C-alpha positions as CSV (number, residue, x, y, z in Angstrom):
1,M,-172.1,-83.4,79.3
2,I,-174.1,-80.6,81.8
3,I,-176.6,-77.8,80.6
4,G,-175.4,-74.8,82.5
5,I,-177.8,-71.9,82.4
6,D,-177.4,-68.5,84.2
7,V,-180.3,-65.7,84.1
8,G,-179.3,-62.7,84.6
9,G,-181.1,-59.3,84.6
10,T,-179.9,-58.5,80.7
11,H,-178.9,-61.4,79.0
12,I,-179.5,-65.3,79.7
13,K,-176.1,-67.1,79.5
14,F,-176.1,-70.6,78.7
15,A,-173.3,-73.8,78.2
16,V,-172.4,-77.4,77.4
17,I,-170.0,-78.4,80.1
18,T,-168.2,-81.4,80.9
19,Q,-168.2,-82.7,84.5
20,E,-164.9,-81.6,85.1
21,G,-165.7,-78.2,84.6
22,T,-164.6,-77.8,80.7
23,I,-167.2,-75.6,78.3
24,L,-167.8,-77.3,75.5
25,Y,-169.9,-74.7,73.9
26,Q,-171.5,-71.4,75.2
27,N,-173.4,-68.3,74.2
28,S,-175.9,-65.6,75.5
29,V,-179.3,-64.0,74.3
30,L,-181.0,-61.1,76.0
31,T,-183.3,-61.8,78.9
32,E,-186.2,-59.1,77.9
33,V,-187.3,-59.2,81.5
34,E,-189.9,-56.6,81.1
35,K,-191.8,-59.0,79.1
36,G,-192.7,-61.1,82.2
37,P,-192.1,-64.4,83.5
38,D,-193.5,-66.4,81.3
39,F,-191.7,-65.0,78.3
40,V,-188.6,-65.7,80.5
41,M,-189.4,-69.2,80.8
42,E,-190.1,-69.9,77.3
43,S,-186.8,-68.4,76.6
44,I,-185.3,-71.1,78.8
45,A,-187.3,-73.9,77.9
46,S,-186.6,-73.3,73.9
47,I,-182.5,-72.9,74.8
48,I,-182.5,-75.7,76.5
49,S,-184.5,-77.5,73.5
50,D,-181.9,-76.2,71.1
51,L,-179.1,-77.6,73.4
52,R,-180.2,-81.1,73.4
53,T,-180.8,-81.2,70.1
54,D,-177.4,-80.3,69.4
55,F,-175.7,-82.2,72.4
56,P,-177.8,-85.1,72.9
57,D,-175.5,-86.6,75.4
58,A,-176.6,-83.7,77.9
59,I,-177.7,-85.5,81.2
60,A,-178.6,-82.4,83.5
61,I,-179.7,-79.2,83.9
62,G,-178.4,-76.4,86.2
63,L,-179.8,-72.9,86.9
64,G,-178.7,-69.8,88.5
65,V,-181.8,-67.4,88.6
66,P,-181.4,-63.9,90.4
67,G,-183.5,-64.5,93.5
68,V,-185.1,-66.3,96.6
69,V,-185.2,-70.1,95.1
70,S,-186.5,-72.5,97.7
71,D,-185.0,-76.0,98.1
72,K,-188.1,-77.2,96.2
73,G,-186.6,-74.8,92.7
74,V,-189.6,-72.0,93.2
75,V,-188.1,-68.9,92.9
76,R,-189.9,-67.3,95.7
77,V,-189.0,-63.7,94.4
78,A,-186.8,-62.0,92.6
79,P,-186.6,-58.3,93.4
80,N,-185.0,-57.1,89.7
81,F,-187.6,-59.1,87.9
82,P,-190.9,-57.5,87.8
83,N,-193.4,-60.1,88.9
84,W,-191.4,-63.2,89.7
85,I,-193.6,-64.2,93.1
86,N,-193.4,-68.2,93.5
87,I,-192.2,-69.1,90.3
88,H,-192.0,-72.8,89.9
89,L,-189.3,-72.7,87.5
90,K,-187.9,-76.6,88.6
91,D,-191.9,-77.8,87.8
92,Y,-192.0,-76.1,84.4
93,L,-188.6,-77.3,83.2
94,E,-189.0,-81.0,84.4
95,E,-192.5,-81.1,82.8
96,R,-190.8,-80.6,79.6
97,F,-187.4,-82.5,79.7
98,P,-186.7,-85.8,81.2
99,L,-183.7,-84.6,82.6
100,P,-182.7,-83.9,86.3
101,V,-183.0,-79.7,87.1
102,A,-181.2,-78.0,89.6
103,I,-182.0,-74.4,90.5
104,D,-180.9,-72.1,93.2
105,N,-179.9,-68.6,94.1
106,D,-177.2,-67.0,90.9
107,A,-174.8,-66.3,93.9
108,N,-175.0,-69.2,95.1
109,V,-174.1,-70.8,92.0
110,A,-171.6,-68.8,91.1
111,A,-170.0,-69.5,94.8
112,F,-170.3,-73.0,94.3
113,A,-168.0,-72.5,91.1
114,E,-165.4,-70.3,93.0
115,A,-165.6,-73.5,95.8
116,E,-165.2,-76.5,93.9
117,L,-162.8,-75.1,91.1
118,G,-161.9,-71.6,91.5
119,A,-160.6,-68.5,94.1
120,G,-162.3,-70.3,97.3
121,K,-161.0,-73.7,96.1
122,N,-159.8,-75.8,99.6
123,Q,-161.2,-72.5,102.0
124,Q,-163.9,-74.0,104.0
125,N,-165.7,-70.7,104.9
126,F,-165.6,-67.3,103.0
127,L,-168.8,-64.5,101.7
128,F,-169.1,-64.8,98.3
129,I,-170.2,-61.4,96.5
130,T,-171.5,-60.4,92.7
131,L,-171.3,-57.1,91.4
132,G,-173.5,-56.3,88.8
133,T,-176.6,-55.1,87.7
134,G,-177.7,-55.9,91.8
135,V,-175.6,-56.7,94.2
136,G,-175.5,-60.8,95.1
137,G,-174.2,-62.8,98.3
138,C,-173.3,-66.4,99.1
139,I,-172.4,-67.7,102.5
140,I,-169.9,-70.5,102.0
141,S,-170.3,-72.5,105.6
142,N,-167.5,-75.8,105.9
143,G,-167.4,-76.1,102.1
144,R,-171.5,-75.7,101.7
145,I,-174.0,-73.4,100.5
146,F,-175.7,-72.0,103.4
147,R,-178.9,-71.9,102.6
148,G,-180.7,-70.4,105.7
149,A,-184.3,-71.9,106.6
150,T,-186.1,-71.4,103.5
151,G,-182.9,-70.9,101.0
152,G,-182.8,-67.3,101.3
153,A,-179.4,-66.4,103.0
154,G,-176.7,-64.4,101.9
155,E,-178.7,-61.9,100.6
156,V,-176.4,-59.0,101.0
157,G,-177.2,-56.7,98.6
158,H,-180.5,-56.1,100.7
159,I,-178.7,-55.0,103.9
160,I,-180.0,-51.7,105.1
161,I,-177.2,-48.8,105.1
162,H,-179.7,-45.8,105.2
163,E,-182.8,-46.8,107.3
164,T,-184.8,-43.3,106.5
165,D,-184.6,-43.8,103.3
166,I,-188.0,-44.0,101.2
167,P,-188.8,-46.9,98.7
168,P,-187.7,-46.1,94.9
169,I,-190.6,-45.1,92.4
170,G,-192.7,-48.6,91.6
171,K,-190.3,-50.5,94.4
172,Q,-191.4,-52.2,97.5
173,S,-190.5,-51.4,100.6
174,Y,-188.1,-53.7,101.6
175,R,-186.1,-51.9,98.9
176,A,-185.6,-48.7,100.9
177,G,-182.4,-47.8,101.4
178,V,-180.7,-51.2,100.3
179,L,-176.9,-51.8,99.4
180,E,-177.9,-52.9,96.0
181,E,-179.7,-49.3,95.7
182,Y,-176.2,-47.6,95.8
183,V,-173.5,-50.6,94.7
184,G,-175.9,-51.9,91.4
185,R,-175.0,-50.9,88.8
186,L,-177.7,-48.1,88.2
187,G,-176.6,-46.5,91.5
188,I,-173.6,-46.4,90.9
189,I,-174.0,-44.5,87.2
190,E,-176.7,-42.5,89.7
191,L,-173.7,-41.7,91.6
192,A,-171.4,-40.8,88.9
193,K,-173.8,-38.4,87.4
194,H,-174.0,-36.6,90.9
195,Y,-170.6,-35.8,91.3
196,A,-169.8,-35.0,87.4
197,S,-172.5,-32.0,88.2
198,E,-169.9,-30.8,90.1
199,F,-167.2,-30.9,87.5
200,P,-168.3,-29.3,84.0
201,N,-164.8,-30.6,83.0
202,S,-165.5,-34.2,84.0
203,I,-164.5,-36.8,81.6
204,L,-168.2,-38.8,82.2
205,H,-170.0,-35.9,80.1
206,T,-168.4,-37.2,77.3
207,H,-170.5,-40.2,77.1
208,D,-174.3,-39.7,76.2
209,N,-175.0,-43.5,77.9
210,L,-173.0,-43.4,80.9
211,D,-172.0,-46.6,82.1
212,V,-170.0,-48.2,84.8
213,H,-167.1,-49.0,82.7
214,H,-167.0,-45.7,81.3
215,I,-166.4,-44.7,85.1
216,S,-163.8,-47.0,85.9
217,S,-161.7,-45.9,82.6
218,A,-161.9,-42.6,84.0
219,V,-160.8,-43.1,87.2
220,A,-157.8,-44.1,85.4
221,E,-157.2,-41.6,83.8
222,R,-157.4,-39.6,87.4
223,D,-160.7,-38.1,86.5
224,T,-162.2,-36.4,90.2
225,A,-165.7,-37.3,89.5
226,A,-165.0,-40.9,88.6
227,I,-162.4,-41.2,91.6
228,K,-165.1,-40.3,94.2
229,C,-167.7,-41.7,92.9
230,F,-165.7,-44.9,93.1
231,T,-164.4,-44.0,96.3
232,R,-167.9,-43.6,98.2
233,T,-169.2,-46.7,96.3
234,G,-166.2,-48.6,98.0
235,E,-167.1,-47.1,101.2
236,L,-170.8,-48.2,101.3
237,L,-170.1,-51.5,100.2
238,G,-166.8,-51.8,102.7
239,T,-169.6,-50.9,105.6
240,A,-172.0,-53.0,104.5
241,M,-169.3,-55.8,103.9
242,S,-168.0,-55.3,107.8
243,T,-172.1,-55.8,109.0
244,A,-172.3,-59.0,107.0
245,L,-168.4,-60.2,108.3
246,N,-169.4,-59.1,112.1
247,I,-172.5,-61.3,112.1
248,L,-170.7,-64.5,110.2
249,D,-167.4,-64.4,111.6
250,L,-166.0,-64.5,108.3
251,R,-162.4,-63.2,107.0
252,L,-162.6,-63.7,103.2
253,I,-164.3,-62.0,100.6
254,I,-164.3,-63.7,97.2
255,A,-166.3,-60.6,94.5
256,G,-167.3,-61.5,91.2
257,G,-169.5,-60.1,89.0
258,G,-168.7,-57.6,86.0
259,I,-168.2,-54.5,88.7
260,S,-165.7,-56.8,90.4
261,K,-163.4,-56.3,87.4
262,S,-163.2,-52.6,87.4
263,H,-160.1,-50.0,88.5
264,P,-158.7,-51.5,91.7
265,L,-159.9,-48.7,93.2
266,L,-163.1,-49.7,94.2
267,L,-162.7,-53.1,96.1
268,Q,-159.2,-51.1,97.6
269,T,-161.7,-48.6,98.9
270,T,-163.8,-51.4,99.8
271,L,-160.7,-53.0,101.9
272,Q,-159.8,-50.3,103.7
273,T,-163.2,-49.5,105.1
274,I,-163.4,-53.0,106.2
275,Q,-160.0,-52.6,108.0
276,R,-161.3,-49.5,109.8
277,R,-164.8,-50.7,110.4
278,A,-165.2,-54.3,111.1
279,L,-164.0,-55.9,114.3
280,P,-160.2,-56.0,115.8
281,T,-160.0,-59.9,114.9
282,I,-161.3,-60.0,111.4
283,S,-160.4,-56.6,110.4
284,S,-156.8,-57.4,110.9
285,E,-157.0,-60.9,108.7
286,V,-159.7,-59.6,106.1
287,E,-158.7,-60.5,102.9
288,I,-160.7,-59.7,99.3
289,R,-159.9,-62.0,96.0
290,L,-161.4,-61.9,92.7
291,A,-163.3,-64.4,91.9
292,H,-161.4,-67.1,89.5
293,F,-164.2,-67.8,86.6
294,S,-165.8,-64.1,87.0
295,N,-168.2,-63.9,83.8
296,D,-168.0,-67.9,83.7
297,A,-169.1,-68.7,87.2
298,G,-172.5,-68.3,86.8
299,I,-172.6,-71.6,84.2
300,L,-169.9,-73.3,85.8
301,G,-171.5,-73.0,89.2
302,A,-175.2,-74.4,87.7
303,A,-173.9,-77.6,86.0
304,M,-171.7,-78.2,88.8
305,L,-175.0,-77.8,90.9
306,A,-176.6,-80.0,88.2
307,K,-173.3,-82.4,88.8
308,Q,-174.4,-83.2,92.1
309,L,-177.7,-84.8,91.2
310,L,-175.8,-87.2,89.3
311,Q,-173.9,-88.5,92.1
């Protein structure tokens, strides 16, 4: 058995998984990232401690973390996690638990789950993207995760789509005009509010705490503001993906994360935009597949990553 942990912007998901990929137990707790890295690391350690008590036969630990992770298990930067700079998470956990620990970027581990067991099985080359609180990515090349020089490859959420933008208040300059600011959860919600302001009768006005699933439902009900929101979001995502596919010479995108399960209009528009904007050698063959594991991809991929340490 292997402990798999997916550290997300809102929840820490965790599970005990067999080496064959069967989930024996899973649960989640709030991340509470605003309380700082020490608090989150202590939460992770507490989770592992409890799981080892209940599952003493667990023999490895795998984690996915939303940021740039070095091959030494150092979280070099996590853009959506305040003050996460050079956090030695692997060392922290190995000092507390006598088990091998594998740590990688959350999109990388989710992509690894799809490559090993899911929608990317038997596919040697594809781009994996996660659509949720943020926008993550992973490049699978020749069946392996391409990590780049220091482990930071695949950060498609930081493709710059509006070069004249200024950084959002309280954020660093590298966040100015990047895809994630528009296609991440908060960006989509803000765009929906913008379109709703143009349509006083929009269904979107009926929600006090508007979220992406509300927008998705409104699209299904042919709400004009919601349709405009998802269409524009798909255009932005498709434009950025055209750039990524052109650079990488890839033709398959596997999309995961909670927002990927929204109304099909979003990814249909993404695909249509790629077909218009990518090089002809790519646009004529491009395909977008939904991830097989969706919300479980992170914990499964983390476990499969840790499994490699046992071989």
